[in-house]
N, C-alpha and C positions, 0 to 999 in steps of 0.2 A: 116639244115637238121639232123635229129638223126635217129639212128637205132633200130630196135627190131627184134632179134632172132626167125625165125621158127625155132622148136624144132624138126621138123620131118626129116629134110635133113641138118638141120645148116647152112641156108643161110641167111647173114643178108640185111634185105629188107628196102627199105628208107622209114621211116615215117614222112609225112607232118608236120612242124611246122608253126602255125597259130599265130600270132598273136594279141589279143582281148583287144583292148582299153575300160575303163570304164570310165563315167562323169558322170553316172546315183548315187541315192540315194541309201544306203545299199539295204535296203529291197528288192527291183523291180532290183537292177541289180544282187543279188542273184540267184534271180528265174531265169533272163536271161542266165545266165552261167551257170545254171547247166541246160537249156535247149541245151546249144551249146554244152555242155559238153555232153550230153546223144548222141548226132549227132557225135562228134568226137571221142566216143568211138568206134561208129560202125565203122566210117572212120579210125580209126588207127591213128586220130592225136596225136601230142604233142601239147596244149595248152601254150600261156601265155599271162598271164591277165599284162596290163598297167594301173594305175590307174591314168588319166590326169585331175583331179577334181580341184587340187591346185598348179598344176603348168605343163605345155605345157611342153608336150616331145620333146625331141631331135629327132626327126623323120627318120633325114638320119641317127644317130649314131645306133638306134636300128632295124634299116632294114640292116645296116651291119653288126651288130653284132651277130642276129637273123639269117638272111638272111631266111627269110619266106619263105613261098609258096603261103601263102594267110593274107588277114587282115578283121577282122570284129573289127566295129566301133556301139560302143553304143552311138550316135548323140544326144540324149534326151538330155542330160544335159547342154552342152556347145556347141551347132551344130556350132558355130562361130570360134571355132579351127578347125575345119577342111573343111572352105570353098575354102582355097587354095589348097586343093585335095594334100598334100604333099607325094603320095606314087609310083607316076609314074607311069608303067605297071602292078603293080603286081596287081592281082585280089584283090576287096574289095567288102564287103557289108555292106551297112549302114544301122543300127536299129534306126527307128522312125527320120528318117532325117528331116532338116527343110523345105524344100521343096517336093515336090512329084518327083523331076530328081532325087533326090537321091544324090544329090553331082557330079554336069559334069557327068551326065548319069549313076553314078553308079547303078548296081543293090542294091534294097534295101528292108527292111522287115517292115509293118507299124501296128501298131493296127488299128481297125476300128473307126476313130473318129468319124463316122457317126453316127454309131451304141451306141457308148457311151455315145452321145450326147442323141438318142433317151431314150437310159436306166433310165438316169441321169433327162432328161424333164417328164417323166412319170411319175418317183418318187414325183416330185415337182409337178405336176398336181394334185396328189390324194388328195393334201390337199387344193384345188379351192383356189390359192393365187390368191389375188388384184393384184401385179405386180411379176414381172419374172428379174431376172437380173444375167450378165453372169458375173466372175472375170476372166479378160485375161489374157495369159502370158505378162512379163516383154516387151519382142521382139514379139508384136501382130501381127505380119506377117509371123511367123513361122507357118506350114502346120497345125499342130495338135494342135495349140490353134485357128487359124485362121478358122479350117472347124468345128470345136463347137461351136465355135461362129454361125457361118452360119447357123447351125442345130437349133441351140437353137432358135436364132431371127424368123426362119421361122415358128416354132412350136409353139411358142408364137403367134406369127399373126396369126396361123390357130386359134387359140383357142379367139383371139379376148385379150389378156393379154397386158396390157401396158411392155415393156422391154427397159430392161437400159444395158449397158455395161460400168462394170466399168475399168480402165483403170490403173495400176501404172502408178505413178509418176517418173518421170527421178533419182530421186533419192532412190527410195525405192526398187534397187534391192539388196540383201544385207544386207539391215537393218528392219527387222520384225518390228520395233516400228513404222518407217515412213508409210509401208505399210497399217498396223494396221490401221492407222490415214486418210490414203486415203480410205480404204474401210470406215471405221467408218462415215464420214462426208458423202461418196456416199448413203449409205445405210438410214442413218438418214431420207432421203430428200423421201425414198420411199414408196408408201400407203402399208400399212400391214392389213392380214398378206403378207409376201415377202418370196417367195422361190427363193435362190441362188444356181446357180451351179458354182464351183471354179475349174477352170481348171486342177489343181494337189493337193494333201493331204495338203503341205504345205500352198497354199496360201488358202485353205477349213479349215485350224486349224485358219491358221490368220484372216478369219473373222469370226468364233464364237468367237475369241477373240476380234476383232473387236465391235460387236454386244452387249456381255457383258458390253462393256467398256463406251456403251451409254446408256447402262439402257434395253436394249431387252430382251424377253424372248426367250430361244431358247428351245421347238421348237413351240412355240406359236405366238408369231411377225415375227421369221426369223424362215425359215428352210433351211439346208445346205446340196448338195449335193457335191463330188468332185469324182475323180477319181485318181486309183493307190493302192488304199486299200493297204495301208503301216499300219501293226497292231501298230507300235511303235509311230506313229502318231495320227490315227484316236482313238488309246484307249486310249490316254492322253489327249484328248481332253473333257474338260467339257461341254455339252453333246459331246460324243462318236459320231466321226462322221460317216456320211453311204458314204459312197463309191463305184463306179463301179471299179469291178475288172480285168484286163484285162488279158491276158492270157502272162503274161511275157514267161514261160517256153515253149509254142510253140512258141513264137516271138524269141527266142534263138534258138531253135531247126529248125526252118524254116531259118533262118539266116545263119546257119552252113549248110543246105542242099542245098541254093542258092550257097553260098559261094564253095559248091562242082562244082557243074554245070559251075558257072565261071572259076575254077582253070580246068577245061575242055574243056574251049571253047565253051558252049553250054550256057551261059547264055548271053542275049543280052544288049546294052544298054537301062537303062532305067526299065528292067525285076524286076517286085515286087510282093509281096506276101501281101495282107491285111490279117489280123489276127485277128477275131472277137474275143469280151469281154467273159470273163467264165458269165458274171452276176453282180448283185449289191449286196452288204453287207448291210443290213440294219440297223442302231444301233440309237442312239437317237435323233440324231439330223433333223432326218424327224417322229419322233414316235410321230405323234400328233394324240391326243384321240378327240371324240365328247364333252368331257368336261374337261375344264383343273383343273387337279390334281395334285399338283405334287406325294402327296403319290403315285398313280397310276403310273404316269413317274417312280418315283424309283423301283415300284415293276417290271414295263413292263424291263428295265435294268436288274434288276439282276434275271431275267428270261431268257434275251438273254444270258448272262453272266456265267448262271449255270444251264441252264436247262437239257441238256447234262450229267451232275454229279448227279443225281439221284436227284434233286430237286421236292419238293412234297407242294401244297399250302398251306400247313400248314408252311414251312419255309418260303414261300413269306410273310405270314402274320405276323409272327413271331416277324420283328422289328418294328413294327409301333405301339404297342402298345395300340392296340382295339381288340376287337373278332374277330374269323376268319371270322364271321358272315356279320361284317360290312364291313372289309376291301373287301370281295369279292362284295355285296351291289356296291361299290365305283368302283370296277374294273368292272366289269359289265356296267356298267351305262355308263363309259368313253368308253369303248373299245369294249361292244359288246359282249364277248364273256367271260366266267369262266377265272380262275387261269388256272385250270385244262386243260382248252383246249387250252390255250397261250402257256403250259409248252409241249403237243402234238405238238402242231404249230413248234416252236424250234427247237424240236427233228426231227420232219419229215423233215424239212428243210435242218440240220446237215445231217440228212441220206441221203440226195435225192445228197447232193454234195458229200459224199463219195463213192454212186453206181456211178457218172457221171464217177469219177477216174476211176474206175474200177480194182484199185488195192487192195480193202479192200475186205475178206470176209465177207458176209452178216452176217454171226455169231458175226466177230469180230464189225462189224456196229452197231448191237446191243447193245453190249457193250459200244463202244465208246459213244453213244450218249442217254444213262442213261437207258434204258428199262432195267426191273431186269430179263428176260428170253428172248432167240431168239424167241419163240414161241407166246410173250406179243408182240414183237416188228413187226412179219409178219402180225400179228391180226389186230395192228392198223394201217399198212401202208396199205393192203388188203382195210381195211374200208374206209378208206382216198381216194386210187387212182384207185381202183377198180382191181387192179394187185396185184399180187405178186410183190416184191423186184427184184427177177431174173428176172420178165419177163419186169418190168420196166427198169433196168438195159440193158436189151439186144437191149431193143426199141430205148434207148438212143444214142446206139452204130454204 
């Protein structure tokens, strides 16, 4: 228990101590922790993060040392570590546990795996695949993997498309080369074009490597969607990886809120909160065009990465050593729109994301998204959506 001073009357009031166990990757963990920290600030808690990825913590020692009032566990990375539930009678909230019971009926928060699967499959279906596949987690019984698999299979069946499940071999965990080989053998047999839904960004990146290894073109022969939208993974893939973005910040905030209830004796056994995803971030791994043209794919990737930096159609055409008119003709034949229209689409998509967040002024959004003036942004936005940016933001809240 720590203490903080209330300056008005100089009375020391107890500050609740919370241990937060980390098992997930850095990108997703940072967002979860920021969400927890936001709630902790409002509740006047002291947070103590513990990295449990490389070595099992000495739970007994940590509890004796910190004497916590409550515990939050990010169980998404190493759920088996917490199966014994070593926390006794302490209030505990699990984030993304391996089962819907939250570990011995502990309260828990989870990302909405059903909705995530629907987002991913909708993206894959847009490219009219001849087959669909799901790359599941190393332990396929874990609820967030099993749920995505079940929903994906149901959607594939509804559309009459052959569906396969790619299951990692026992020796694949922690060995990306082995996992790549397992996935390569599986996708080599699938009818093409094939849409693949990978359960995490890590397995999605390995799927891209596996397809390239056996000479398949992405996204022409194989197109891939994953989950977590970790930029360090998704942007380092070639092609870059489309991914569904869970709302990790909200997940952390809800974990804090639920722990507060548990510490007050108001959270029942197995009480839980399901957090919907923020949306899908489309990158090159699913950007299929009407006509395969590597130049057009490269141009689309350039637009995706730089549209909000003041990119102009002439800048997109410049690297290809052709006249701007020729590049424009090939681009429109493959994509169905002009380079300028594609740039505007990308800027408006980014603007909508900023508007949804609600923390950035409309004037700042116009600058962040590449418009030369606030007036130009408002005109483009209203022309596309029929309402002003301010009215659109209000409708989303």
